[in-house]
C-alpha positions, 0 to 999 in steps of 0.5 A: 836734888834735881841736878840734871833735867830734860827740857824741850831742847835737850838735857840740862845739868846744873850745879849746887848753889851755895846751899847744896839743897838748891840747884842753879841752872845758868845760861839756858837758851829760851830762844834762838840767837837774835842775830842776823836775820833775827835781829829786830824780829820776834824771838824765834824757837831755840834749837835742839842741842846734843848731849848734856848742856852744862848750865854752870855760868851766866850767859852774856849780858845784852848789848848796852853801854859798857860799865865804867866804874865811877866812884860818884855813881851809886850804882857802880858802887852798888852792883854794876861792879864788874867791867869784864862781864861778857856782852853779846847780841846772842843774849836770850837765855834764862837762869833757874834756881830750884829746891825741888828734889823731884819733878812732881813737887809742883812748887810756886814759880817767880819769873823776874825781869830786871830793871835799868830803863830798858837801856841797860841791866842784866840777870847777872847783877849780884842782888838777883841771886835766887838762892834765898827765895828758892830756900823758901820753896820757890822756883826762881827764874831770871830772864834776859832780854834785848835792850835799847836799840836792839830791843825797841827800834822800829822801822817801816821795813820791820813792820812791813816784814812782820806786821804781826810783831813790829816792835817791842822785841825786848818785851816779846823776849820777856814774854817768850821767856815766860812762855818757856817757863810755862812749858818747861818749868815742871821739869825743875819741880815747878807748877806752870799754873802757879806763876808770879811775874815780877820786876823792879823799875823798868822791870816793874814797868815790863810787868805792867806791859805784860799784864795789859798786853791782849796777847797774854791770856792766862799768862800768870797768876800773880804779879809784883811791881816794884817802883815800876808804876808811876805817872808824872804829875807836874809839867816838864817832869818826865824823865824820859818818854815812856812810850811812842806811837809806832809811826813816830818810832818808825820815823825815829828808826829811819833817822837812826839808819841814816845815822848808821849809814845804811839804806835798808833793813838788810844792810842794818842787819849786816852791821856789827853789833858793837858798831850799832851799840856805840852809834846808838850811844852816840845818837843819844835817843831813848828806846822804849815801849812802843804802842804797836796795837799788837803787843801794846795797845796804849798807856799801860796805866790807863789800860790798868785803870780800865781793867784791860789787864790780867785780873790777878793779885798784885804786890807793889810799892816804892822806896820813900825817897825816889822819883819825886814830881816837883813843880818847875815854878820859880816864883809864886806867881808862876806857881799860881799860874801853873796851878790855874792851868792844871786845876782850873776851878779847883786851883784854889783848893790846890793852893790852899793845900800847898800853903801858898800864903806861907813861906817862899817858893822853895818851901811851897815847891817842897810842900807840893812835891809828890812821889810819882809812884805813890801817886800812881799807886793811889790812882790804881787803888782808888780805881780798883775799888771804884770800878768793882774790880776789887782784885787784892793789891798789897802796897808797901813803902820801903823806908829803912835806914841805909848805912854807908859813907855815902848816906844814900837814903832809900835810893832807887833800887836799894830794896832789892837787896832786901826782897831777894835777901842778898844783903851779904853780897853788898858792901854796905855795913848792914847790921842785925836789924837789916838782916831781920828786915830782909828776912821778913821781906823775903818771907812776905814775897815768898808767901805772895808768890806762893798763894797771892797773900803775903801773910804768914809766919816768920822763920822764928815761928811768930806771926809777921805783921798782918798786911791788909789789902789796899782799898779805897776805904783802907788805903794803908801800906806795909812800911819796911823801916827799922822793922816791918810795920803795917801802918793805918795812915791815910794819904795826905790831903794833897795826894787825895786831891790829886788822885780825885782830880786825875780820876775826875779828868779821865 
């Protein structure tokens, strides 16, 4: 086994994972500490170290809101369960799980970006244990990155200091970590020319940001986007502002410096990180992706539709009950007015599809509700065909029964337990069917990471259900319910109408 490896900055020693055939390396620095003069600056090269770096424990999490255990918060029941995980501004570290016994194996590589709205999250979360995927012959890498005001604040002085990297420091961390993987993963038995980038929620959105950045030529060979591509359909449904223009973000940063009580970037860089974190929480502003025309040149979904992206196979999907866009109309008259404003001469067709003549406003709103993620994926799938791109897209819907006293349904992020096959770390009373499903879902992932095609045999020796690529002519999904089943079912007439309207108006 590769227990000790040499990377560009020195020698690293790992430990046997739970399965002794896998070696885990935790807390490897991929960039210099982003503190002092490096705060609000693109990641800088890591320093060399002497001797052997014992990569036995996760590095501290990025600066973020401290975990407060709340029994009414499903996420502190699920995986944000430890209030004592170290937190530090010095956070640019990554973790590797490898099954390789030698450096020349050239195994496929998964690089994972965690979610959390770009505000919270870490690689230490239980569900992200890479061991089960590594058992399938994959080298797994999870990358930490800066969050919230530390990762996405902008300011005129920052822009003036580094116009080549004025914003999106969290995304630049992801980029730098992935570039480190390309330069170093061969030491862990991985193939630098067979990299899949993946992420869920804001991590999935980060994958889109990386795919559509003009800086990332030859960055990866495949991509996984879980619950990370969506567009809001109805007015006033936006959960948070997905991106800002640089000038707007700079104005926000100027106001935040005033809130911090500083007059310059130099003064702000001298402040204690905990003070900045707490003031940012008090400030109650969302810090996210910025259109800086360097790393990010626009709306990632629109860039994707225009094929201004890395043209690589993508596996993408959602859970069946997350992120529904619901009309805000309180009366049928308001609903009709909304339809007229949104669809003009096509409003009557929309009203007919929503059966506005049948039932009250609550029933009509329910019929009009649409999954924001499914809506976006259907748009992408149609455009992928219409533009002649025809890059393989593999679409899934996670619709499994989730046990537990809280009857949670397929809540946002629950599919992570299954794709990483880490059910045994969860408190929920999963039974045989869940473990069978997780095994197959992880198999599909591993096959896709390996070749760009998720299909293959189960570990039982049987062929898993065939998963066909998504096209405009065959807009079908793999449904992960009580079992994996490829369902050849057309989208609803409402979804078809909405997709047609979206693309017509572009």
